[in-house]
N, C-alpha and C positions, 0 to 999 in steps of 0.2 A: 145608707150608701151615699157616697159623695156625689155631688152634682157633676154633670158632664156639659161641656160647652162647645163641642164640635162633633161633626159626623164621625171623624176618625176615632175620637175617644169613645163615642157611643158604640161603634163597631168593636173596638177593643174590649169594652166591657161585656158585650154580648158574646164575643168569642171566648173570653176568659170563663164566663159562666158555663158555656158549652164544654170547655175543656175540663172544668171541675166535675161536671156530670159524667163525663167519660172516665175520668180518673177514679172517681168513687165507685163506679160500676165494677171495677177490677176485671173487666172483660175486654176482648178485642173490640175496639171502637173506631169509627170513622168520624172525623170532623170536617165538614164541607162548607165552603163559602161560595155561593154562586151569585154573579153579578149580571144583570140583564139591562143593558142600556141602549139608548138610541142617539146617534149623532145628528139625526134629522130634525130633532126638536130643539127649540130655543126658548127657554133655557134647557140644558141637558138634564134628563131625569134618569135615575138608575134604580132598579128594583134589587134589593139586597136580600138574599136568603141565607140564613146561618142555621145549619142542621147538624145534629149529632145523633149517635146511636147509644148514648149513655142512659143513665136513670132518668125517670120523669122529672121535669123541672118543677121548681117551687114558684108559684105565681107571686109569692111575697117579694121576691127579688125585683120584679117589675113594678109592684105596687109602690116600693120605696124609691124607685129610680127618679131622679130629679134632673130636669133640663134647665139650662140657663144660657145667658149670652144671646147670640143671634141665631140659635138653632131653629127658632120658629120660622125663619126665612128659608131654611134648608129642608124642612120636613113638616108634614102635617101632624106629626105626633102619634099616628096610629100604628100600633104593633099588632101583627097577626101572630098568634101563638097556638101551635098544635103540639100536644104532648101526650105520651102514654107510658105507663109502666109495664114491666114484663108480665105482670099478673092481671093487668086491666083487660077488660073485654071491649073497651071502646077507646077511640082517640078523642081526647077532649079538645075542644075548639073554642078559643077565646079571642076577643079583641080588646086591646087596652089603649086608652087615650092618655098619652103621657103629658099632654097639655092641660089636662084636668087637674086643678089644684087640690081638690078633695080626693084623697086616695081611695076613699070608700066608693066613689062614683066612677073610678077609672075603668073598672072591669065590666065587660059585657060578654056574657056567656052565649055562645052560638051552638047550634045543634051538633051533637057528637057524631062520630063516624064509627060504625061497627068494624071490628077487626076480623070478623068471620072466623073466629076460633084460632087465629094465628097468634103466635107468641113472639113478641118483639117489643123493644122499648126505644124511645128516642124523642127528640124535640125539634121542631122547625119554627124559627122566628123570622118573620118577613117585615120589611119596612121599605118605604119609597122615599128617596132623597133627591133634592135638586143639586146634583153634583155630577161631574164627568166621571165615567167609570175608570178612566186612566188614572185619575188622582187617587181614587179609592184602592185600585189595584196595587199601586206602589206602596201605599201605607200598610195595607194588609200583608203584602209580601214581606216587608221588613218586620212586621209584628210576628208573623209565622216563623221567620228565621230566628228571632229571639226565643220564641216558644220552644223551638227544637233544641235549644241549649239544655233544657230540662231532660231531654233524651228519654222520654217515657215510651217504652217500646210497644205498649199495647194500643197506642193512639196513632192513627194515620191522618195526615192533613191533605186537603186538596183545595185548590182555588180555581174555579171555572168562570170563564167570562164569555158572555154572548153580547155582541153589539151589532148594530145595524147602521150602515152608511149608504151613500148613493150607489155603491157597487153591490149591495145586498147584505145578507146576514153573514156574520163571522163568528166562529167558535174557537176558543183557545183555552188550553189547560196551562195556566200561567206558572203554577208552583208545583214542582215535583221534588220532594226531599231526596237528597243524595246521601245516604247513610254510609259514611266511610269507616266509622269506628263503632260497630254494633256491639251491644252488651247483652248478656243473658237476662231473662226476666227476674232472676233472683238477685241481681245487682242492687246495691243500696242507692238511696237518693244521691248521696255524695259521689259515689262512683259514676253515676249517670251524669251528674252535673259536670264533673271533671272531663269525661269523654265528650259530652255534648259541647262544652266550652272549647275544647281543643279542635273539634270539627268546625265550629263556628269561626275560630281564628284562622284555621287553614284555608277555609273557603274565602274568607274576607281578604286575606293576603294574596291568594292566587288571582282573585278577581281584579285587585288593584294592578297586578302585573300583567293582566290580560290573559290569564289562564284559568278561567272559571271552571272549566270542565276537566282540568288536570290536577295533579298533585305535585307541582314543582316545589312547593314547600311541604315538607313531611313532618311526621311526629318527632323525628330526630332533632328538628330545629327548636322544639318546645321543651321546656323544663318546668314541671308543675309541682306545686305543693298544695295540700288540702288541710283544712281544719274544720272542726265542728264543735259547737258548744250548746249545751242544753240549759235552759233556765231551771233553777232549783224549785222544788215543790213549795218551798216557803216564800218564793219570790212573788212579787205583785204580778209578774208576767209568766207565771208557771205554765208549762205546756208548750213553750215556744222553742224552736230549734233554729240556730243560725249556722249556715254552712258557708265556707269561703274556699275559693280556688284562686290561687295567684300563679301566673305563668310568666316565665322569662323567655324571651325569644332572642336568638342570635341570628343576625341577618347577613347574607352575603351581598355582593355587589348587585346581583340581579333583583334584589328586593329594595333597591334605592328608591323606586317610585313610591313604595309604601312608606318608607321613612320620611321622604319629602312631604308626603301628605299628612302624616300624623305628627311628626316632630317628637320632641322629648316630653310627651304627655300620655296619660292613661285615661281611657274612658272607663268609668265605673258602671258596670252593669248590675242592676239590682232587681231581684224578684221577691215578691211578697205573696205567700200562699199560692205558689205555682203560677204566677202571672207577672209579666214585666211591670215594673212600678218605678216612679221617681224615687230618688234617694231622700229619705225623710230627714228632718232637721237633727234628730237624735243620732241617726246613722252617720250623718255628716260630721257631727261632733266626735263620734267614735273614730272616724278616719283621721281626724286632726290630732287625736290623743295617742295614736299609735307612735311608738318610739322608732320612727323610720331610721334615725341615725345609727341605731344599734345594728342595722342591717346594711350600713354603708350607703343609705339613700338620704338625699336632702330634698325635702318637699318645699318647692318654691311658692306654690299657691294652688288655689282651687278655683276653677271656673264653673259656675253653676248656670246652665242655660235652660233651666226649668225641667225639660224632659231629659236632658243629658247633663252629666257631671264629669268633669275632667280634673285629674291630678297633674300638676305641672312639676317637673323635676329640674333641679339645677345642676346635678352632677351625673346625669345618665350618659354612659358612653354612646357614641353615635351609632354603633352597630347593634345596640341592645334595645329591646322593647319590653315593657311590663304591661300585663293585662290582668284585670281583677273582676271577679263576679261574686256576688253575695246572694244567698237565698234564705229568707226568714219565713218560717211556716209553722203552723200548729201541728203538734204531734198527732192529735186525734184526727182521723180521716173521716170527715163528715160533710154532708151537703144538705141544706145550704150551710156555709161556714158560720161558726159562732162568732159574732162580732164582739170583740173584747174592748174594754176601755183602752185608749191609746196611752201606753207607757213607753218610756225611753228604752230602746234596745242598744244603746251606746256601748254598755259593758259587754253584751253578747257579741257584737260586731268586732270590738277591739280584741277580745279573746280569740275568736275564730280566726281573725286575720293574723294574730301572733302565731297561732298554732300552724297556720298555712305557711308563714314565712319560715318558722323553725323547721317544718317538714321539708321545705324546698332546700334550705341550707344543709340539712342533714343528708339528703339524698344526692346532692350535687356539690362535690368538693370545689372549694374556691369561690362559690357564689355567695353574695349577700354578706360578705365579711364586714365587720364593724370598722369604723375609722381607726380605732385603736389597733385592731389586728392587722389592718393594711399598713399602718405605720411600722409596726414591729416586723412584718414580713419584708418590708423594703430593706431591712438590715440583714436579711438572711444570706444573700450572696457574699457580702463582705465577711460575715461571720464564718460561713462555710469555707471561704478561701483561706482565712486565718487558721482555722482548725485543721484543714487538710495540710497546710504547710507545716504546722507543728507536728502532726503525726508522721508525715513522710520525711521530715528533716531530722527526726529523732534518731540517735545512734543506739537507742535501747531497742533491740530487735524484738524482745519479748513484749515490751509495751506496744510496739508497732503492730505485731501480730494480734494482740488482744484487741486493739482498737479496730483493726480491719475485720476481725471476727465478729465484734459487736455490730459493725455496720453491715454484716452479711456479705462481705467481699472476700475474694480469695487472698491468701497471704503472700502470694508470689506474683510478680510481674503485673501489678495493678498500676494503672496510669494515674497521674495527678488529677486530671480532669474528671475521671470516673469517681475518685474519692470525693472530690469537691461537690460534684452533682449529687452523689448519694447523701452527703451530709446536709446539703441544702434541701433536698426533698424531705428528709426526716425532720428538719427544723420547721419547714413550712407545714408539714403534716401535723406536728404538735400544735403550732399556732392555730391552724384551722380547727382542730378538734377542741382546743380550749375556748374557741370563740363560739362554739355551739351552745345551745341552751343546756345548762348543767343538768336540769331535770330530765332531759331526754337522752343523755349520754349513759350508756350501760356500763362502760368501763371508765375507771378513773384515769385521767391523763396527767402525766407529770407536768408541773408548772415550769414553763421555760423562763418567764419573766414575772416578777411580782407585779400584781395589778389589783388595786382595791376596787372591787365591784361596787357599783352604786346600790344602795339598799333597795330591796324588792318592794314595790308598791302594789297594794291590793287593788283589785278592780273597783272602779267607782260604784257606789251604791246606785241601784236603779232608781230613777226618778221620773216624774211626769214630764211630758213634752213641754218645752218652753222654759225649763229651769236651767238651761246651759248658760254659763257666764258669757258675757259679750266678748271677752278677750280670746275665747276659743276660736272665734271666727275672724281673727285678724288677717289670716291668709286668704280669706274668701274674696273673690273678685266678682 
């Protein structure tokens, strides 16, 4: 397990583990984080309790946990862990010293507690940190908001805060999820990811415009495409799934505050094994290798801020926003997770993103057209005007009637503008259909213009982290 260097990252790691235990249990579960702090002490000290009702925890995950940086100044390193399985007769009680370098000496077993014949399971992890509860609340709230993107219906979240100041004790329930787009339990992970991502975007936009508790922005403003790619059994990374959701938003004037705040750029949200994660180097390489131009997009650069990654666009219309989320996870549902050797998932991400872009283009006419299609479409009005003139100016009434019949128009008393618009719509429709991914088109579309397609390039072979060529990152800032 990777080392952690801050209280926030330690909390994220412990919450993610609790989430995995709930998910693996396949039962209705609660994940609760309680903060108990005092503003009367200097420095401020906060007791953090992270509890869940999932399967019993594996003490091995704490044995391998490594702390680094200045964490020794923020906590004493002691974790109190109580856990029990559904069939256990007792609640195991342990104390772990994370500051102990020798993992074999970390664990101290304390007396167990009898369950008195009751059947339940769960884990409670407690630690004390030198940090203001307000700082921890903000971080955990943002983390929970991202966890909700996964949209797992069997897990409920809550964040409880108790603090004491000169006026006395105060209790607050800080985080209460607002499920706008609920799905049945039978929904797939990809369906949940799509709906959870849309809910996240709607809430984010409404909060920017000062309407956090309303739906001034609705699902009708969002157009989403999805894609999923599994690694082959013969692959070095067999057993992995990469899911992608790409959303295009069209904004009205009332959304101008959001556009001013975000600008022409896209934050890339990334999940690994059902937990928010930084974008890996191989995933970043996969993003750069996507042929964005074939979807009418020009990538200007990538801004890597460590915990956040942004794509910057050069030709994005002012009223349009693009949002992206990826989730890479192991097919096998197990706890603790089997830690595999780190291989590049660049090809998986690139393929999943392409499928999502193709899906979005196929479902929403006129979106993500290539530069070539846009150039041809710009000639459609003039071509339609010329053809309409030829048809209506012809003195051959039989020819005229046949043309109007082919266009689906009445043969009598039809206006010039109506004929022109009908021809233009049909030309544009053919151009847009030809611009789709040929593999996904069920019906052959007549070719309007000769165009030599570039040769299809197979996905890059999977390789270990660090093998990406340096020129791949020329856009990285």
